[in-house]
C-alpha positions as CSV (number, residue, x, y, z in Angstrom):
1,M,-87.9,-0.4,-48.5
2,Q,-90.3,-0.7,-45.5
3,K,-93.9,0.4,-46.4
4,I,-95.3,3.4,-44.5
5,K,-98.5,2.5,-42.7
6,S,-99.6,6.0,-41.6
7,P,-98.7,9.6,-42.0
8,N,-96.4,9.3,-39.0
9,T,-94.6,6.1,-40.2
10,S,-90.8,6.4,-40.5
11,L,-88.7,6.4,-43.6
12,S,-86.6,3.4,-42.7
13,C,-84.6,1.4,-45.3
14,R,-82.0,-1.3,-45.6
15,R,-79.9,0.7,-48.0
16,Q,-78.9,4.4,-47.9
17,M,-81.6,6.4,-49.6
18,T,-80.6,8.8,-52.4
19,T,-82.1,12.2,-52.8
20,Q,-84.3,10.9,-55.6
21,D,-85.5,8.0,-53.3
22,L,-86.5,10.6,-50.8
23,I,-88.3,12.8,-53.4
24,Q,-90.2,9.8,-54.6
25,E,-91.1,8.8,-51.1
26,I,-92.4,12.2,-50.3
27,Q,-94.5,12.1,-53.5
28,R,-95.8,8.6,-52.7
29,Q,-97.1,9.8,-49.4
30,N,-98.2,13.2,-50.8
31,P,-99.6,12.6,-54.3
32,L,-100.7,16.3,-54.6
33,I,-97.1,17.5,-54.2
34,S,-95.2,17.7,-57.4
35,Q,-91.5,17.1,-57.8
36,E,-91.1,20.8,-58.9
37,Q,-92.6,21.9,-55.6
38,I,-90.3,19.7,-53.6
39,L,-87.3,21.0,-55.5
40,E,-88.4,24.6,-54.9
41,R,-88.6,23.9,-51.2
42,L,-85.2,22.2,-51.3
43,Q,-83.7,25.3,-52.9
44,A,-85.3,27.4,-50.2
45,E,-83.8,25.2,-47.5
46,R,-80.4,25.3,-49.1
47,A,-80.5,29.1,-49.0
48,R,-81.7,29.2,-45.4
49,T,-78.8,27.0,-44.2
50,S,-76.2,28.6,-46.4
51,G,-75.3,25.3,-48.0
52,L,-74.0,23.8,-44.8
53,L,-76.4,20.8,-44.9
54,G,-76.5,18.3,-47.7
55,D,-79.5,17.7,-49.9
56,E,-80.4,14.3,-48.3
57,T,-80.5,15.9,-44.9
58,L,-82.6,18.8,-46.1
59,L,-85.0,16.4,-47.9
60,R,-85.4,14.4,-44.7
61,L,-86.3,17.6,-42.9
62,I,-88.8,18.4,-45.7
63,A,-90.3,14.9,-45.4
64,A,-90.7,15.4,-41.7
65,K,-92.6,18.6,-42.3
66,Y,-95.0,16.6,-44.6
67,G,-95.8,14.3,-41.7
68,L,-93.1,11.6,-42.1
69,Q,-91.2,10.7,-39.0
70,V,-87.6,10.5,-40.2
71,Q,-85.2,8.0,-38.6
72,Q,-81.6,8.8,-38.0
73,N,-82.4,12.5,-37.8
74,N,-79.2,13.4,-36.1
75,I,-78.3,16.2,-38.5
76,H,-74.6,17.2,-38.4
77,N,-72.8,20.2,-39.8
78,S,-69.1,21.0,-39.8
79,G,-69.3,24.8,-40.3
80,T,-70.1,27.8,-38.2
81,L,-73.8,28.7,-38.3
82,S,-75.5,32.0,-37.5
83,T,-78.3,32.1,-35.0
84,S,-80.9,32.9,-37.6
85,R,-80.1,29.6,-39.4
86,L,-80.5,27.3,-36.5
87,F,-83.4,25.0,-36.0
88,A,-84.2,22.1,-33.7
89,G,-82.5,18.7,-34.5
90,L,-79.0,19.9,-35.4
91,Y,-75.9,18.2,-33.9
92,D,-72.3,19.2,-33.9
93,V,-73.2,22.9,-34.0
94,T,-70.7,25.7,-33.7
95,V,-71.6,29.4,-33.3
96,T,-69.5,32.5,-32.6
97,G,-70.7,35.7,-31.0
98,R,-71.0,37.6,-27.7
99,L,-72.4,36.6,-24.3
100,I,-75.2,39.0,-23.5
101,A,-76.1,37.5,-20.1
102,V,-74.8,34.8,-17.8
103,F,-77.2,33.4,-15.2
104,P,-76.1,31.5,-12.1
105,A,-75.7,27.7,-12.2
106,K,-78.5,25.7,-10.6
107,T,-78.7,22.0,-9.5
108,F,-81.6,19.6,-10.3
109,Q,-82.7,16.4,-8.7
110,G,-84.7,14.0,-10.8
111,A,-86.1,10.5,-10.3
112,E,-83.4,9.0,-12.5
113,K,-80.5,11.5,-12.5
114,S,-79.3,14.7,-10.9
115,G,-76.9,17.4,-12.0
116,K,-76.4,21.1,-12.6
117,F,-77.1,23.5,-15.5
118,A,-76.6,27.1,-16.3
119,T,-78.1,29.3,-19.0
120,L,-76.6,32.1,-21.2
121,M,-78.0,34.6,-23.6
122,F,-75.8,34.7,-26.7
123,A,-75.8,37.0,-29.7
124,D,-74.3,37.3,-33.1
125,M,-75.1,39.9,-35.8
126,E,-78.4,38.2,-36.7
127,G,-80.1,37.5,-33.4
128,L,-80.2,36.2,-29.8
129,L,-79.9,32.6,-28.7
130,R,-80.6,30.9,-25.4
131,V,-77.8,28.5,-24.5
132,V,-78.0,25.7,-21.8
133,L,-74.8,24.4,-20.2
134,W,-75.0,21.0,-18.6
135,N,-73.0,19.6,-15.7
136,E,-69.2,20.2,-16.1
137,K,-69.9,23.0,-18.7
138,A,-72.1,24.7,-16.1
139,E,-69.0,24.8,-13.8
140,L,-67.5,27.4,-16.2
141,V,-70.2,29.7,-14.8
142,E,-69.6,28.7,-11.2
143,R,-65.8,29.4,-11.6
144,G,-66.5,32.8,-13.1
145,E,-64.9,31.9,-16.5
146,L,-67.9,33.1,-18.5
147,K,-69.1,36.7,-18.1
148,A,-71.4,39.0,-20.0
149,G,-69.7,40.9,-22.7
150,Q,-67.2,38.2,-23.6
151,A,-66.7,37.1,-27.3
152,V,-66.8,33.3,-27.4
153,R,-66.9,30.3,-29.8
154,L,-69.4,27.6,-28.7
155,M,-68.5,24.3,-30.4
156,H,-70.1,20.8,-30.7
157,G,-73.5,21.6,-29.3
158,Y,-76.9,20.4,-30.3
159,T,-80.2,22.3,-30.8
160,R,-83.6,21.7,-29.2
161,E,-86.9,23.5,-29.1
162,D,-87.9,25.1,-25.8
163,R,-91.4,25.0,-24.4
164,Y,-92.3,28.1,-26.5
165,G,-91.1,26.5,-29.8
166,K,-87.9,28.6,-30.0
167,T,-84.6,27.0,-30.9
168,E,-82.0,26.9,-28.2
169,L,-78.4,25.5,-28.1
170,H,-77.3,22.9,-25.6
171,L,-73.7,22.2,-24.6
172,G,-72.8,18.9,-22.9
173,N,-69.6,17.0,-21.9
174,K,-68.3,16.8,-25.5
175,S,-68.9,20.4,-26.2
176,Q,-66.2,23.1,-26.1
177,V,-66.1,26.8,-25.2
178,E,-63.3,29.1,-26.4
179,H,-62.8,32.8,-25.7
180,E,-62.2,34.9,-28.9
181,S,-59.5,37.5,-29.1
182,E,-60.2,41.1,-28.4
183,N,-59.7,41.9,-32.1
184,K,-62.1,39.2,-33.2
185,G,-64.6,40.5,-30.6
186,T,-65.1,43.7,-32.5
187,E,-67.0,41.7,-35.2
188,Y,-69.8,40.8,-32.8
189,P,-72.6,43.1,-31.8
190,S,-72.7,45.1,-28.6
191,I,-75.3,44.4,-26.0
192,E,-77.2,47.6,-26.9
193,K,-78.1,46.1,-30.3
194,F,-80.7,43.9,-28.6
195,T,-82.3,46.4,-26.2
196,A,-85.7,48.0,-26.6
197,K,-86.5,51.7,-26.4
198,I,-88.7,52.7,-23.4
199,N,-91.2,54.5,-25.6
200,T,-92.0,51.3,-27.5
201,L,-93.1,49.3,-24.4
202,N,-96.7,48.3,-23.9
203,A,-98.7,45.7,-21.9
204,A,-98.2,43.2,-24.7
205,S,-94.4,43.6,-24.9
206,G,-93.7,40.5,-22.7
207,S,-90.1,39.7,-22.2
208,I,-87.7,42.6,-23.1
209,N,-84.2,43.9,-22.7
210,L,-83.5,47.5,-21.6
211,L,-80.6,49.8,-21.1
212,G,-80.9,53.1,-19.4
213,A,-79.9,55.5,-16.6
214,V,-81.4,55.2,-13.1
215,K,-83.0,58.6,-12.7
216,E,-84.6,58.2,-9.3
217,I,-85.0,55.5,-6.7
218,L,-88.6,55.8,-5.6
219,S,-89.0,53.4,-2.7
220,E,-87.6,50.4,-0.9
221,S,-89.9,48.2,1.2
222,T,-90.6,44.8,2.6
223,F,-93.7,42.7,2.6
224,I,-94.9,39.3,3.9
225,K,-95.1,36.5,1.3
226,S,-97.7,33.8,1.1
227,D,-95.3,31.4,2.9
228,S,-94.9,33.9,5.8
229,S,-91.3,34.8,4.8
230,V,-90.3,38.4,4.2
231,G,-89.9,39.7,0.7
232,T,-88.3,42.9,-0.6
233,V,-89.4,45.2,-3.4
234,T,-87.6,48.3,-4.9
235,R,-89.1,50.7,-7.4
236,L,-87.1,53.2,-9.5
237,I,-87.3,55.3,-12.6
238,L,-85.2,54.2,-15.6
239,A,-84.7,56.6,-18.4
240,D,-83.3,56.4,-21.9
241,D,-83.3,58.9,-24.8
242,S,-86.9,58.0,-25.7
243,G,-88.6,58.2,-22.3
244,E,-88.9,56.9,-18.7
245,A,-90.4,53.8,-17.1
246,T,-91.0,52.5,-13.6
247,V,-89.0,49.4,-12.9
248,V,-89.9,47.0,-10.0
249,F,-87.2,44.8,-8.5
250,W,-88.4,41.8,-6.5
251,N,-86.7,39.9,-3.6
252,E,-83.2,38.7,-4.4
253,K,-82.9,41.2,-7.3
254,A,-83.7,44.1,-5.0
255,T,-81.1,42.8,-2.5
256,E,-78.5,42.1,-5.1
257,L,-78.4,45.7,-6.3
258,E,-78.8,47.3,-3.0
259,K,-75.2,48.4,-2.6
260,T,-74.5,49.4,-6.2
261,L,-77.9,50.9,-7.2
262,K,-77.9,54.7,-7.2
263,A,-79.1,57.6,-9.3
264,N,-77.3,58.1,-12.7
265,V,-75.8,54.7,-13.0
266,C,-76.3,52.9,-16.3
267,L,-78.4,49.7,-15.8
268,L,-78.8,46.8,-18.2
269,L,-81.8,44.4,-17.9
270,I,-82.0,41.2,-19.9
271,N,-85.2,39.2,-19.8
272,A,-87.3,41.6,-17.8
273,R,-91.1,41.5,-18.1
274,V,-93.5,44.3,-19.0
275,K,-96.8,44.4,-17.1
276,E,-99.7,46.8,-16.8
277,G,-99.2,49.2,-14.0
278,Q,-101.6,49.8,-11.1
279,N,-102.3,53.4,-12.3
280,G,-102.4,52.6,-16.0
281,G,-99.4,52.6,-18.3
282,V,-96.8,49.9,-17.9
283,E,-94.1,48.8,-15.5
284,V,-91.0,46.7,-16.0
285,H,-90.6,43.9,-13.5
286,V,-87.3,42.3,-12.5
287,D,-87.1,38.9,-10.8
288,S,-84.8,35.8,-10.5
289,N,-85.2,35.2,-14.3
290,T,-83.7,38.6,-15.1
291,F,-80.0,39.3,-15.7
292,T,-79.0,42.7,-14.3
293,D,-75.8,44.5,-14.7
294,I,-74.4,48.0,-13.8
295,Q,-72.7,49.1,-17.1
296,P,-69.3,50.8,-16.9
297,A,-68.9,53.9,-19.0
298,A,-66.2,53.2,-21.6
299,L,-63.5,55.9,-21.6
300,H,-65.6,57.8,-19.0
301,T,-68.3,58.5,-21.5
302,T,-72.0,58.0,-21.1
303,K,-73.9,55.9,-23.6
304,I,-76.6,57.9,-25.4
305,A,-79.3,55.4,-24.3
306,C,-78.2,56.1,-20.7
307,L,-78.7,59.9,-20.8
308,A,-81.0,61.4,-18.2
309,E,-82.4,64.9,-17.8
310,N,-80.3,67.5,-16.0
311,Q,-77.1,65.5,-16.2
312,I,-73.7,66.9,-17.1
313,V,-71.9,64.2,-19.2
314,D,-69.2,63.3,-21.6
315,V,-70.3,61.6,-24.8
316,E,-68.7,60.1,-27.8
317,G,-70.2,59.1,-31.2
318,T,-70.4,59.7,-34.9
319,V,-72.2,62.7,-36.5
320,S,-75.2,61.2,-38.3
321,S,-76.8,64.4,-39.6
322,V,-76.0,68.1,-39.8
323,G,-78.5,70.9,-39.4
324,G,-76.0,73.7,-40.2
325,S,-75.2,76.8,-38.2
326,K,-77.1,80.0,-37.8
327,E,-77.5,83.1,-35.6
328,V,-80.3,83.3,-33.1
329,T,-81.5,86.0,-30.8
330,T,-82.0,85.2,-27.1
331,S,-84.7,86.5,-24.8
332,K,-82.2,89.1,-23.6
333,G,-81.8,90.4,-27.1
334,E,-78.3,88.9,-27.5
335,T,-77.4,87.5,-31.0
336,I,-75.4,84.3,-30.7
337,K,-74.3,81.4,-33.0
338,L,-75.9,78.0,-33.0
339,A,-74.8,74.8,-34.7
340,A,-77.1,71.7,-34.5
341,F,-76.4,68.1,-35.5
342,D,-77.3,64.5,-34.5
343,L,-74.7,62.3,-32.7
344,K,-75.1,58.5,-32.6
345,D,-73.4,55.7,-30.8
346,E,-74.2,52.0,-30.7
347,S,-77.1,52.6,-28.3
348,G,-78.9,55.5,-29.8
349,V,-79.1,59.0,-31.4
350,V,-79.3,62.4,-29.7
351,R,-79.7,66.0,-31.0
352,V,-76.8,68.3,-30.1
353,S,-77.1,72.1,-29.9
354,A,-73.7,73.8,-29.9
355,W,-73.7,77.5,-28.8
356,R,-71.4,80.5,-29.1
357,E,-67.7,79.5,-29.4
358,Q,-68.6,75.8,-29.7
359,A,-70.9,76.6,-32.6
360,E,-68.0,78.3,-34.3
361,A,-65.6,75.4,-33.6
362,L,-68.1,72.8,-34.9
363,K,-69.7,74.7,-37.8
364,E,-67.8,72.6,-40.4
365,I,-68.4,69.2,-39.0
366,K,-69.6,66.6,-41.5
367,I,-71.6,63.3,-41.4
368,G,-69.2,60.5,-40.4
369,D,-67.0,62.7,-38.2
370,K,-66.0,61.1,-34.8
371,L,-66.8,63.5,-32.1
372,H,-66.0,63.6,-28.3
373,L,-67.9,66.1,-26.2
374,E,-66.9,66.8,-22.6
375,N,-69.2,68.7,-20.1
376,V,-72.4,68.9,-22.1
377,F,-75.8,69.4,-20.4
378,V,-78.7,67.0,-20.9
379,K,-82.2,68.6,-21.2
380,K,-85.6,68.0,-22.7
381,G,-86.0,69.6,-26.1
382,F,-88.6,69.6,-28.9
383,G,-91.3,67.0,-28.3
384,G,-90.0,66.1,-24.9
385,K,-87.0,64.3,-26.3
386,L,-83.6,64.5,-24.6
387,E,-81.0,66.6,-26.3
388,L,-77.4,67.8,-25.5
389,S,-76.6,71.4,-25.1
390,T,-73.0,72.8,-24.9
391,R,-71.8,75.0,-22.0
392,S,-69.0,77.4,-21.5
393,A,-67.0,74.5,-20.0
394,T,-67.7,72.2,-22.9
395,V,-64.7,70.8,-24.8
396,A,-65.2,69.3,-28.3
397,S,-62.7,67.2,-30.2
398,I,-63.1,65.9,-33.7
399,A,-61.3,63.0,-35.4
400,K,-62.0,62.9,-39.2
401,S,-63.2,59.6,-40.5
């Protein structure tokens, strides 16, 4: 075995090292580390990687963390990994999940080589992952074969650290991309799982994802850039069930949404940035690094996160809490029935007040009931939060779970 000359010397050897060899080598270079401590760390790494990596591979990783540069650190695995268990240095990686955002392909010209790449935002039940497609794999984006919302299997990739120290997945010529069936796709999270609520934003939020309804388009204007070209900026108010925020679209993003952007549409923003506003508070800024998408309303219903004040909407969700029914007296002295409950979908929760005949029809609803409401009114309720109120034209239908 070659002797190690410094803390960064490699663990090279003429024969294959056993796990015990590696433990002894770690101890030789770190006399204060006991075998029990190494074994405890090995057990923790086994749990973190769900047993998909062998002990020798894990010990080499542990050795590297103690300052040893490990040779042949091309770590392979043959199983499917979740995003939370990925780390830099893995090869032959397979993940399954949903595409959250698909950015346009770009070309690059270097001193030694040129080519193209495209980036994706990918999600499984445990987190988000940035994916980089190189050359012919980037052509999948150019041809429109990869779109946000699709369930996919990404195979034979490798992991690297980005400039911020986060793990990302790269797909090259030997990698493969497969579309999952619609039935399989139900196992993966919806986009809404990874969006923030507007009332949680502050100047330190940095990069965020948002989903909400366009309440009002404030202004559209042009300006002169530093290179004397003309720039475009659009400001609007975006609302979800927690509050409202000013969103600023810059240049190509303002132009891109010019034809489709209007009040009450549901807008998805991936990788927008929160900045301090000119008049205090915060603004959400959208530029070329942001993925934007007008979200269709499934089954002609509005997502709870996309509700905006003074709308008349159709909603669908699951009853998450029941406040019971009672009689109340109006300002006109009329005694009417009221049933109150909370309704949730994958994007949020909203309070529902059912009045008169709707209160009677819904007085026996239970937690877990699937409920579809047509023609309900969105208004601000207690604490300024949005809530739904039934009208004489409201139609409610329940499917027992």
